[in-house]
VOSETI-392700 format. One record per residue (C-alpha): residue number from 1; residue in one letter; x, z, y. Coordinates in Angstrom, 2 decimals, m for minus. Each point is the difference from the previous one (the first is absolute). Layout:
! residues N
{pos = NUM	code = A	u = X	w = Z	v = Y}
...
This chain:
! residues 84
{pos = 1	code = X	u = m26.61	w = 6.25	v = m20.50}
{pos = 2	code = X	u = 1.53	w = 2.69	v = 2.03}
{pos = 3	code = X	u = m0.06	w = m0.89	v = 3.92}
{pos = 4	code = X	u = m3.28	w = m1.61	v = m0.30}
{pos = 5	code = X	u = m0.13	w = 0.03	v = 3.73}
{pos = 6	code = X	u = 2.79	w = m2.77	v = m0.25}
{pos = 7	code = X	u = m1.82	w = m2.17	v = m2.46}
{pos = 8	code = X	u = m0.58	w = m3.07	v = 2.34}
{pos = 9	code = X	u = 3.72	w = m0.20	v = 0.48}
{pos = 10	code = X	u = 0.39	w = 0.17	v = m3.89}
{pos = 11	code = X	u = m2.46	w = m2.95	v = m0.33}
{pos = 12	code = X	u = 1.85	w = m1.99	v = 2.96}
{pos = 13	code = X	u = 3.41	w = 0.69	v = m1.81}
{pos = 14	code = X	u = m1.40	w = m0.98	v = m3.37}
{pos = 15	code = X	u = m1.10	w = m3.18	v = 0.93}
{pos = 16	code = X	u = 3.05	w = m1.01	v = 1.34}
{pos = 17	code = X	u = 2.65	w = m1.90	v = m2.15}
{pos = 18	code = X	u = 2.84	w = 0.22	v = 2.61}
{pos = 19	code = X	u = 3.10	w = 1.77	v = m0.88}
{pos = 20	code = X	u = 0.42	w = 1.42	v = 3.52}
{pos = 21	code = X	u = m3.01	w = 0.91	v = 2.22}
{pos = 22	code = X	u = 0.55	w = 1.18	v = 3.81}
{pos = 23	code = X	u = m2.93	w = 1.42	v = 1.54}
{pos = 24	code = X	u = m0.18	w = 1.42	v = 3.63}
{pos = 25	code = X	u = m1.57	w = 3.34	v = 0.27}
{pos = 26	code = X	u = m2.99	w = m1.53	v = 1.79}
{pos = 27	code = X	u = m0.47	w = m2.48	v = m2.80}
{pos = 28	code = X	u = 0.03	w = 3.04	v = m2.62}
{pos = 29	code = X	u = m2.55	w = 1.93	v = 2.21}
{pos = 30	code = X	u = m2.18	w = m3.19	v = 0.07}
{pos = 31	code = X	u = 0.28	w = m0.22	v = m3.79}
{pos = 32	code = X	u = m1.06	w = 3.79	v = m0.44}
{pos = 33	code = X	u = m2.53	w = 0.25	v = 2.77}
{pos = 34	code = X	u = 1.64	w = 2.96	v = 1.38}
{pos = 35	code = X	u = 2.97	w = 1.20	v = 2.20}
{pos = 36	code = X	u = 3.02	w = 0.89	v = m1.96}
{pos = 37	code = X	u = 0.92	w = 3.97	v = 0.48}
{pos = 38	code = X	u = 2.40	w = 0.67	v = 2.74}
{pos = 39	code = X	u = 2.63	w = 0.96	v = m2.89}
{pos = 40	code = X	u = m0.03	w = m3.48	v = m1.08}
{pos = 41	code = X	u = 1.16	w = m1.06	v = 3.35}
{pos = 42	code = X	u = 2.60	w = 2.70	v = 0.28}
{pos = 43	code = X	u = 1.51	w = 0.79	v = m3.11}
{pos = 44	code = X	u = 1.39	w = m2.71	v = m2.42}
{pos = 45	code = X	u = m0.46	w = 2.47	v = m2.95}
{pos = 46	code = X	u = m3.69	w = m0.36	v = 0.38}
{pos = 47	code = X	u = 0.60	w = m3.60	v = m1.45}
{pos = 48	code = X	u = 1.79	w = 1.47	v = m3.15}
{pos = 49	code = X	u = m0.38	w = m1.36	v = m3.26}
{pos = 50	code = X	u = m0.30	w = 3.53	v = m1.48}
{pos = 51	code = X	u = m3.51	w = 0.10	v = m1.57}
{pos = 52	code = X	u = 0.56	w = 3.66	v = m0.78}
{pos = 53	code = X	u = m0.10	w = 0.83	v = 3.70}
{pos = 54	code = X	u = m1.51	w = m2.82	v = 1.59}
{pos = 55	code = X	u = m3.43	w = m1.01	v = m1.23}
{pos = 56	code = X	u = m0.34	w = m2.95	v = 2.35}
{pos = 57	code = X	u = 2.91	w = m1.54	v = m2.03}
{pos = 58	code = X	u = m2.34	w = m0.50	v = m2.83}
{pos = 59	code = X	u = m1.67	w = m2.87	v = 1.73}
{pos = 60	code = X	u = 3.13	w = m2.03	v = 0.21}
{pos = 61	code = X	u = 1.65	w = 1.04	v = m3.21}
{pos = 62	code = X	u = m3.11	w = m0.49	v = m2.16}
{pos = 63	code = X	u = m0.18	w = m3.46	v = 1.68}
{pos = 64	code = X	u = 3.68	w = m0.72	v = m1.03}
{pos = 65	code = X	u = 1.75	w = 0.48	v = 3.34}
{pos = 66	code = X	u = 2.38	w = 2.59	v = 1.41}
{pos = 67	code = X	u = 1.01	w = 0.52	v = 3.39}
{pos = 68	code = X	u = 3.32	w = m1.90	v = 0.63}
{pos = 69	code = X	u = 0.46	w = 0.90	v = 3.87}
{pos = 70	code = X	u = m1.96	w = 1.45	v = 2.87}
{pos = 71	code = X	u = 0.39	w = m0.25	v = 3.80}
{pos = 72	code = X	u = m1.77	w = 2.68	v = 1.25}
{pos = 73	code = X	u = m3.08	w = m0.51	v = 2.21}
{pos = 74	code = X	u = 0.43	w = m4.14	v = m0.62}
{pos = 75	code = X	u = 0.18	w = m1.12	v = m3.71}
{pos = 76	code = X	u = 0.43	w = 0.71	v = m3.60}
{pos = 77	code = X	u = 1.56	w = m2.24	v = m2.51}
{pos = 78	code = X	u = m1.33	w = 0.14	v = m3.44}
{pos = 79	code = X	u = 1.81	w = m1.43	v = m3.00}
{pos = 80	code = X	u = m1.31	w = m0.90	v = m3.43}
{pos = 81	code = X	u = 1.02	w = 2.66	v = m2.41}
{pos = 82	code = X	u = 1.55	w = m2.02	v = m2.91}
{pos = 83	code = X	u = m0.04	w = 1.74	v = m3.33}
{pos = 84	code = X	u = 2.72	w = m1.06	v = m2.27}
């Protein structure tokens, strides 16, 4: 999996069955075991679902979730990606 650094987040999301998951940045850092880069706090494009330019997106997309919304420096809402 690309973005292996973010594998703990992948595992956390994969084990969850909720349609929406809201995670404060501090909780994401606790799951990962390291501090998010400054760009994650300052730029909403860091949370993009584009796996071509954001390798960290693999952790959530491969787990079946996409970023729904971001409150910079506060929290992220992930939504289960429903495949039709």
